[in-house]
N, C-alpha and C positions, 0 to 999 in steps of 0.2 A: 504493500500499500504506499509506503514512504517513497519508493522509487517512481510510483504513478504520480504522486503528487508532485515531485520535484520535475519530473518529464512535463506535466501539464503546465507547471509554472514556467519552465524554460519555453515552452511552446508560446504561451501567452506572452511572455517578455519579448521573444523574437518576433512575434506578429506585431506587437506594438512598436518596437524600434524599426522594423522593416517597413511598416506603413508610414512612420514618420519620415524615414529616409525617401521612400518613394514619393511622399507627397511633396517633399522639398525639390526633388528631381522634376516632378511633374510640374510645379511652379516655375521652375527654371525654364523648362521647355516651352511652357505657355508664354512667359514673358519674352522669351528670344522669338517665338513665332509672331507675337504681337509687334515687336520691334521690326521684324522683317516685313510683315504686311504694311506698316505705316511708313515704310521707306518710299519717299517720292518716285524714286527711279523704278522700283518694283510696281507701285501703283500706276505709273503712267505705262509701263510695258503691259500690264494685265488690262488697262482700258483700251490700249491701243489693239491688243490682240482681239478683244471682245468686239471692237468696232470693225476690224478687218473680217472676223468670223460672221457678222451680220451682213456685211457688204457682199461676201462671197455667197453666202446662203441666199440672198436676194438674186444675185446674177445668176446662180444655178438654177433657182426656181424658174426665172424667165427663160433660161435655155431650154429647160425640160418642158415647161408649159407650152412653148412654141411647137415642140415636137409631139406632145401627147395631146394638147388641145384641151378640151373642156373635161377631161377624165381626171383632173386634179381634185381631190377632196375639198370641199368648201371650207372646211376648218384650216386646212393648210393654206388656202388662197387667203383666207382673212388675216392669218398670222403674217404671211408675206406683205400683204398691203399695209399692215400697221408698221412693219419694218421699213418699207419703202416710204411711207409718210414721215417716219422718224429721220430718215436719212435725207429726204427732200427739204425737211426743215433746217437741217444743218447747212444747205446751200451745196449740197453734193449731187451732181447729176451723173447718172449712170449711162455710159454708152457701151458697156461690155456686151459682145454679142452681136452688135450691130455692124454691118457691112457698109464701108464707104465706097459708093459707086459713082 
């Protein structure tokens, strides 16, 4: 019985110390991730990537819809229209996929 109590006390102490150390490491990781995300260069790169992705998705939709016709689901068409409206508000004109003759 004595050894069981010693073992259980050791497990409990190890658990408490381990969780405290784990919590400190978690807080360190959380702080460094927050600092990384708040870095202006990282934020600009993320915004640029998001904008480029929206532009490319809109271009791809126009290219596919010209070939597919009216078979594009209405929900997809509505999402692309909202993206197109958002990009036209920024003064961006899309001429991708058009031919100059």
